[in-house]
C-alpha positions as CSV (number, residue, x, y, z in Angstrom):
1,M,-37.2,-156.6,-35.9
2,K,-37.0,-159.0,-38.9
3,I,-33.9,-159.7,-40.8
4,N,-33.9,-158.0,-44.1
5,P,-32.8,-160.4,-46.9
6,V,-31.0,-157.5,-48.7
7,W,-28.9,-156.7,-45.6
8,L,-28.2,-160.5,-45.2
9,R,-27.0,-160.7,-48.9
10,T,-24.7,-157.7,-48.3
11,F,-23.3,-159.4,-45.2
12,C,-22.6,-162.7,-47.0
13,V,-20.8,-160.9,-49.9
14,L,-18.7,-158.9,-47.3
15,V,-17.7,-162.1,-45.6
16,D,-16.9,-163.8,-48.9
17,T,-14.8,-160.8,-50.3
18,G,-13.3,-159.8,-46.9
19,H,-13.3,-156.2,-48.1
20,F,-15.9,-153.3,-48.0
21,T,-14.8,-151.7,-51.2
22,R,-15.0,-155.0,-53.2
23,T,-18.4,-155.7,-51.7
24,A,-19.6,-152.3,-52.8
25,E,-18.3,-152.9,-56.3
26,K,-19.8,-156.3,-56.6
27,L,-23.2,-155.2,-55.4
28,F,-23.1,-151.8,-57.3
29,M,-23.4,-149.9,-54.0
30,T,-21.4,-147.2,-52.2
31,Q,-19.1,-148.2,-49.4
32,P,-21.1,-146.2,-46.9
33,G,-24.2,-148.1,-48.1
34,V,-22.5,-151.4,-47.3
35,S,-21.6,-150.2,-43.8
36,Q,-25.2,-149.0,-43.3
37,H,-26.6,-152.5,-44.3
38,I,-24.2,-154.2,-41.8
39,Q,-25.2,-151.8,-39.0
40,K,-28.9,-152.3,-39.6
41,L,-28.3,-156.1,-39.7
42,E,-26.4,-155.9,-36.4
43,S,-29.2,-153.9,-34.9
44,A,-31.8,-156.4,-36.1
45,C,-29.8,-159.3,-34.7
46,G,-28.9,-157.6,-31.4
47,Y,-25.2,-158.7,-31.7
48,P,-22.1,-157.4,-33.4
49,L,-21.4,-159.4,-36.5
50,I,-17.9,-158.2,-37.4
51,K,-15.1,-156.7,-35.4
52,R,-13.4,-153.8,-37.2
53,S,-9.7,-153.1,-37.0
54,G,-8.8,-150.2,-39.3
55,K,-9.6,-151.2,-42.8
56,T,-9.9,-154.8,-42.0
57,F,-12.3,-156.9,-39.9
58,T,-12.9,-160.3,-38.4
59,V,-16.2,-162.1,-38.2
60,T,-17.6,-162.6,-34.7
61,M,-19.0,-165.9,-33.4
62,Q,-22.5,-164.5,-34.0
63,G,-21.5,-163.4,-37.5
64,E,-20.3,-166.9,-38.3
65,K,-23.6,-168.4,-37.2
66,L,-25.6,-165.9,-39.2
67,Y,-23.4,-166.6,-42.3
68,T,-24.0,-170.3,-42.0
69,Y,-27.7,-169.7,-41.6
70,A,-27.8,-167.5,-44.7
71,R,-25.9,-170.0,-46.8
72,T,-28.4,-172.7,-45.7
73,L,-31.3,-170.5,-46.8
74,E,-29.6,-170.0,-50.2
75,D,-29.0,-173.7,-50.7
76,N,-32.6,-174.5,-49.7
77,E,-33.9,-171.9,-52.1
78,Q,-31.8,-173.4,-55.0
79,Q,-33.0,-176.9,-54.1
80,L,-36.6,-175.7,-54.2
81,L,-36.2,-174.0,-57.5
82,A,-34.6,-177.1,-58.9
83,Q,-37.4,-179.3,-57.7
84,L,-40.0,-176.9,-59.1
85,G,-38.5,-177.1,-62.6
86,A,-37.2,-180.7,-62.4
87,E,-39.5,-182.1,-65.0
88,D,-39.3,-179.3,-67.5
89,P,-36.5,-180.2,-70.0
90,Y,-36.3,-176.7,-71.4
91,S,-36.5,-174.5,-68.2
92,G,-34.5,-173.9,-65.1
93,T,-31.0,-173.3,-63.9
94,C,-28.3,-175.6,-65.2
95,R,-25.4,-175.7,-62.8
96,I,-22.2,-177.2,-64.2
97,A,-18.6,-177.0,-62.9
98,C,-15.4,-178.0,-64.9
99,S,-11.8,-177.1,-65.6
100,G,-11.1,-173.7,-67.1
101,S,-10.1,-175.4,-70.4
102,S,-13.4,-177.3,-70.6
103,A,-15.3,-174.1,-69.8
104,I,-13.7,-172.4,-72.8
105,R,-14.9,-175.2,-75.0
106,L,-18.4,-175.3,-73.6
107,Y,-19.6,-171.8,-72.6
108,S,-20.4,-170.4,-76.1
109,R,-22.2,-173.6,-77.2
110,L,-24.2,-173.6,-74.0
111,L,-25.3,-170.0,-74.5
112,Q,-26.5,-171.0,-78.0
113,E,-28.7,-173.7,-76.2
114,Q,-30.0,-171.0,-73.9
115,Q,-30.9,-168.8,-77.0
116,T,-32.8,-171.8,-78.4
117,Y,-34.6,-172.4,-75.1
118,P,-34.9,-169.1,-73.2
119,G,-36.3,-170.8,-70.1
120,L,-32.8,-172.3,-69.4
121,R,-30.3,-170.5,-67.2
122,I,-26.7,-171.5,-67.7
123,Y,-24.5,-171.4,-64.6
124,L,-20.9,-172.5,-65.6
125,Q,-18.2,-172.5,-63.0
126,A,-14.5,-173.0,-63.7
127,A,-13.0,-174.9,-60.8
128,P,-10.2,-177.5,-59.9
129,Y,-11.0,-181.2,-59.5
130,Q,-11.6,-181.2,-55.7
131,S,-13.7,-178.1,-55.8
132,V,-16.0,-179.8,-58.4
133,L,-16.4,-182.8,-56.1
134,N,-17.1,-180.6,-53.1
135,A,-19.7,-178.5,-55.0
136,L,-21.5,-181.7,-56.0
137,K,-21.5,-183.0,-52.4
138,E,-23.0,-179.7,-51.2
139,N,-25.6,-179.7,-54.0
140,Q,-24.2,-176.4,-55.4
141,I,-24.1,-177.8,-58.9
142,D,-25.9,-180.5,-60.9
143,L,-23.1,-181.8,-63.1
144,G,-19.3,-181.9,-63.0
145,I,-16.8,-182.5,-65.7
146,V,-13.4,-183.9,-64.5
147,T,-10.3,-185.6,-65.9
148,E,-10.1,-188.2,-63.1
149,K,-12.9,-190.7,-62.3
150,P,-13.9,-190.3,-58.7
151,D,-13.1,-193.3,-56.4
152,S,-16.4,-192.9,-54.5
153,L,-19.8,-194.5,-54.5
154,S,-21.2,-191.1,-53.9
155,F,-20.8,-190.2,-57.6
156,E,-21.9,-191.6,-60.9
157,A,-19.2,-191.2,-63.6
158,K,-19.5,-191.6,-67.4
159,K,-16.9,-190.9,-70.0
160,I,-18.1,-187.9,-72.1
161,G,-15.1,-186.7,-74.1
162,R,-11.4,-186.2,-74.5
163,E,-8.8,-183.5,-73.9
164,S,-5.5,-183.2,-75.8
165,I,-2.5,-182.0,-73.8
166,A,0.2,-180.2,-75.6
167,I,3.6,-178.5,-75.1
168,I,2.9,-175.0,-76.4
169,V,5.8,-172.9,-77.5
170,P,6.3,-169.6,-79.3
171,A,5.8,-169.8,-83.1
172,N,9.1,-168.1,-83.7
173,R,11.5,-170.6,-82.0
174,P,15.0,-169.6,-81.0
175,Q,17.8,-171.2,-82.9
176,G,20.9,-172.9,-81.6
177,A,19.6,-175.5,-79.1
178,Q,21.2,-178.9,-79.7
179,N,18.4,-181.0,-78.1
180,L,15.0,-180.8,-76.6
181,A,16.2,-180.3,-73.0
182,D,18.5,-177.4,-74.0
183,Y,15.7,-175.8,-76.0
184,L,13.2,-176.0,-73.1
185,F,15.8,-174.8,-70.6
186,D,16.8,-171.9,-72.7
187,L,13.1,-171.0,-73.2
188,G,12.0,-171.4,-69.6
189,M,8.6,-172.3,-68.4
190,V,5.4,-170.3,-67.9
191,R,3.7,-172.0,-65.0
192,H,0.1,-171.9,-63.8
193,P,-1.9,-173.6,-61.1
194,D,-2.3,-176.8,-63.2
195,S,1.1,-176.8,-64.9
196,D,2.6,-179.5,-62.7
197,Y,-0.5,-181.6,-63.1
198,Y,-0.5,-181.3,-66.9
199,T,3.2,-181.9,-67.1
200,S,3.0,-185.0,-64.9
201,L,0.1,-186.3,-67.0
202,Y,2.1,-185.7,-70.2
203,L,5.1,-187.5,-68.9
204,S,3.1,-190.4,-67.5
205,H,1.5,-191.1,-70.9
206,S,4.4,-190.2,-73.2
207,E,6.4,-192.9,-74.9
208,S,9.2,-190.4,-75.8
209,D,12.4,-191.3,-74.1
210,T,13.7,-187.8,-75.1
211,L,10.8,-186.1,-73.3
212,R,11.2,-188.3,-70.2
213,A,14.8,-187.3,-70.0
214,V,13.9,-183.6,-69.5
215,P,14.0,-182.6,-65.8
216,F,10.9,-180.3,-66.0
217,N,11.1,-179.5,-62.3
218,K,14.5,-177.9,-62.8
219,I,13.5,-175.7,-65.8
220,P,13.5,-172.1,-64.7
221,T,10.2,-170.4,-64.2
222,M,9.9,-167.3,-66.4
223,S,6.4,-166.3,-65.3
224,F,3.4,-167.5,-63.3
225,V,-0.3,-166.6,-63.9
226,N,-3.6,-168.1,-62.7
227,Q,-5.9,-166.5,-65.3
228,I,-6.3,-169.2,-68.0
229,H,-6.9,-166.7,-70.8
230,E,-3.6,-165.0,-70.1
231,I,-1.3,-168.1,-69.6
232,L,-0.4,-168.0,-73.3
233,L,0.4,-164.3,-73.5
234,P,4.0,-164.6,-72.2
235,V,4.5,-167.7,-74.4
236,S,3.3,-165.6,-77.5
237,M,5.9,-163.0,-76.5
238,G,8.7,-165.6,-76.6
239,L,9.1,-165.6,-72.8
240,G,8.7,-169.3,-72.2
241,F,6.7,-172.5,-73.0
242,T,3.9,-174.1,-71.1
243,V,1.8,-177.3,-71.0
244,L,-1.9,-176.9,-71.5
245,P,-4.9,-178.5,-73.2
246,R,-4.8,-177.7,-76.9
247,S,-8.3,-176.3,-76.7
248,V,-6.9,-173.3,-74.7
249,L,-4.5,-172.6,-77.7
250,E,-7.3,-172.9,-80.2
251,A,-9.4,-170.4,-78.2
252,S,-6.5,-168.0,-77.5
253,A,-6.3,-164.5,-78.9
254,Y,-2.6,-165.1,-79.3
255,Q,-2.9,-168.2,-81.4
256,S,-1.1,-166.8,-84.4
257,A,2.1,-166.3,-82.3
258,L,2.0,-169.8,-80.8
259,S,2.5,-173.4,-81.9
260,V,2.3,-176.9,-80.6
261,M,5.7,-178.6,-80.3
262,G,5.3,-180.9,-83.3
263,N,8.0,-183.5,-82.7
264,I,6.4,-184.6,-79.5
265,P,3.0,-186.4,-79.8
266,L,-0.1,-185.0,-78.1
267,I,-1.4,-186.8,-75.1
268,E,-5.1,-187.5,-74.8
269,E,-6.9,-187.7,-71.4
270,P,-10.5,-188.8,-70.8
271,L,-13.2,-186.4,-69.5
272,Y,-15.8,-187.7,-67.2
273,L,-19.3,-186.4,-66.5
274,I,-20.1,-186.9,-62.8
275,Y,-23.1,-186.3,-60.7
276,R,-24.5,-187.5,-57.3
277,S,-25.6,-191.1,-57.3
278,D,-28.3,-190.4,-54.7
279,R,-30.1,-187.8,-56.8
280,D,-32.0,-188.0,-60.1
281,L,-30.8,-185.5,-62.6
282,P,-33.4,-182.8,-63.6
283,A,-34.8,-183.2,-67.1
284,R,-33.2,-180.0,-68.2
285,M,-29.7,-181.6,-67.6
286,H,-30.6,-184.4,-70.0
287,T,-31.2,-181.8,-72.6
288,L,-27.7,-180.5,-72.2
289,I,-25.8,-183.8,-71.9
290,P,-25.7,-184.5,-75.6
291,V,-24.5,-181.0,-76.2
292,L,-21.7,-181.5,-73.7
293,Q,-20.7,-184.8,-75.3
294,T,-20.6,-183.4,-78.8
295,Q,-18.4,-180.4,-77.7
296,L,-16.0,-182.4,-75.5
297,D,-15.5,-185.4,-77.9
298,Q,-13.7,-183.1,-80.4
299,V,-9.9,-183.0,-80.0
C-alpha cells in the first residue's frame, strides 16, 4: 500500500501541534477524521506511529522516522518550486522571516506588491533572531531581517534600515513621582519575550545618566504577554510601561492612549538583510528588496 500524502500531512500537523483537536481545527477536519487518517497511515506503513495515553500521545521511533521523511519531502518540494521560478522576477513564493515589529511594518506593503504582481506569493514569518538564522540554514526561507549582524561566513548581511526603540508609557501619566526611577517603579513594567533584549539595547546606547541609574531588573512586573499586538494593551490601560520599537506603537490600535517618554531620547538600531552566502537569490527576491529597504529605512 502506498503512503497517501493527505494522511502524511495530517500526521505531520498532529506531531507539530501535539493535539488531535488542534489538528482537526487547523486542517478543517473532524477529530474522528484525524484519527482515521492516522490509522490508515499506520496500516500503510505497517507500524504504530504514535502511542496513545488517554488524551495525549507520544511519537514512536517509526513515527519519528516518518516525520523526518515527510519534512524532507516538503523541503525538496519547496526547493524545486523555487528553482522552477528562480528567474521570474514577478512570480513565485517569497519567504521572509523577521521580528514581529518588522513584520508589522512590512506585511501590508508586501501585500500591495502581491496585488501589483499576482504571481508573487508572500510568506512572512515573525520569529526571534536565532530562529531566523536556523530557517535560513535549513532553506526554509530566502531572506531574513535581523538587528544583529551574524558572525558567520554562512551568511551575507547588508544594512537595510533602522528601528527606533522607545520607552512607551500611558498617555495619562500618574502625578507625584519625584524622579524617573520612582515613576517607573510606581508604574511597573509590562514584559514580553524581547523586553529584556530591548531594555538592554536601550541602556547600552543611551547617554542618559538618569536612565542608566534605573535598576530595570528590579522594577515589578505588572503583566507578561507574548502577542506583539497586545503588549501595549495593559500600557494603554495605565497598568505599566514597556520598551518596544516605536513602529509597534504607530501600528497599535491603542495608540491614542499611549505616548513615548519624551524626556529620554529614542535609540536607533540597524536592521540587516541576511541570506545564505552559498545560494543565489531568486530574481523575485530582488524585486522585493527595494520595497523592504524603503519600508525599513523610515523611523
